[in-house]
C-alpha positions as CSV (number, residue, x, y, z in Angstrom):
1,M,-157.8,-9.5,117.1
2,L,-155.6,-10.4,120.1
3,E,-157.2,-7.6,122.2
4,T,-160.7,-8.8,121.4
5,S,-159.7,-12.4,122.2
6,N,-158.2,-11.4,125.6
7,A,-161.3,-9.2,126.4
8,L,-163.6,-12.1,125.6
9,Y,-161.5,-14.5,127.7
10,D,-161.6,-12.1,130.7
11,A,-165.3,-11.5,130.5
12,H,-166.2,-15.1,130.0
13,G,-163.9,-16.1,132.8
14,L,-165.7,-13.8,135.2
15,L,-169.0,-15.1,134.2
16,L,-167.9,-18.8,134.7
17,N,-166.1,-18.3,138.0
18,Y,-168.7,-16.1,139.7
19,F,-172.1,-17.1,138.3
20,Y,-172.1,-20.5,136.6
21,P,-172.3,-23.4,139.1
22,S,-170.7,-26.7,138.5
23,Q,-170.8,-30.1,140.1
24,K,-167.6,-31.8,141.3
25,L,-167.2,-35.6,141.3
26,I,-167.0,-37.0,144.8
27,T,-166.8,-40.7,144.3
28,K,-166.8,-43.1,141.3
29,T,-167.5,-46.8,142.1
30,R,-167.3,-49.6,139.6
31,Y,-170.1,-52.3,139.6
32,G,-169.1,-54.9,137.0
33,S,-169.0,-53.0,133.7
34,K,-170.8,-49.9,135.0
35,Y,-169.9,-47.0,137.2
36,K,-171.9,-45.2,139.8
37,K,-170.8,-41.5,140.2
38,I,-171.7,-39.3,143.1
39,Y,-171.5,-35.6,142.8
40,N,-171.6,-32.8,145.3
41,Q,-174.1,-29.9,145.2
42,P,-173.6,-27.4,142.4
43,K,-171.6,-24.3,143.4
44,T,-169.7,-21.6,141.6
45,P,-165.9,-21.7,141.9
46,A,-166.0,-18.4,143.8
47,A,-168.5,-20.0,146.3
48,R,-166.1,-23.0,146.8
49,L,-163.2,-20.6,147.6
50,L,-165.4,-18.7,150.1
51,E,-166.2,-21.9,151.9
52,N,-162.6,-23.2,151.9
53,P,-161.1,-22.8,155.4
54,A,-157.6,-22.7,153.9
55,V,-158.2,-19.4,152.1
56,D,-157.4,-16.4,154.2
57,E,-160.0,-13.8,155.1
58,S,-158.4,-11.0,153.1
59,T,-158.8,-13.0,149.9
60,K,-162.4,-13.8,150.8
61,T,-163.1,-10.1,151.4
62,L,-161.7,-9.4,147.9
63,L,-163.8,-12.1,146.4
64,R,-167.0,-10.8,148.1
65,A,-166.2,-7.3,146.9
66,R,-165.6,-8.4,143.3
67,L,-168.8,-10.5,143.4
68,S,-170.9,-7.6,144.6
69,S,-169.5,-5.3,141.9
70,L,-170.3,-7.7,139.0
71,D,-173.5,-7.8,137.0
72,P,-174.2,-11.2,135.4
73,L,-176.5,-9.7,132.7
74,A,-174.0,-7.1,131.7
75,L,-171.2,-9.6,131.6
76,A,-173.4,-11.9,129.4
77,R,-174.1,-9.0,127.0
78,Q,-170.4,-8.2,126.9
79,V,-169.5,-11.8,126.1
80,D,-172.1,-11.9,123.3
81,A,-170.9,-8.6,121.8
82,L,-167.3,-9.6,122.0
83,S,-168.1,-13.0,120.5
84,E,-169.8,-11.3,117.5
85,L,-166.9,-8.9,117.1
86,F,-164.4,-11.8,117.2
87,L,-166.4,-13.8,114.7
88,S,-166.7,-10.8,112.3
89,I,-162.9,-10.3,112.6
90,L,-162.3,-13.9,111.7
91,V,-164.7,-13.8,108.8
92,H,-163.1,-10.6,107.5
93,E,-159.6,-12.0,107.8
94,D,-160.7,-15.3,106.1
95,S,-162.2,-13.4,103.2
96,S,-159.1,-11.3,102.8
97,M,-157.0,-14.4,102.4
98,I,-158.9,-15.6,99.4
99,K,-157.5,-14.2,96.2
100,P,-159.8,-13.9,93.2
């Protein structure tokens, strides 16, 4: 079960960090009882690292190589398969704990 959980965590992390964009909050201003929030353009965490001038070029090269080697559809299928496997393990363990 731990191996399945770790594999699911790894695959889902790759999918989130390389292919799912997110918005980051830039400013939050209060007007009376309401807030106005301003967000930046959606980008993936990997894209944010590639744009960051503080990150050295060797790290950026590794990120680009990793990005070009990943297939988002294959990762999504892997996450789905591992999720189903993890759920089936949990259901099996749950049913084995119940004594007739």
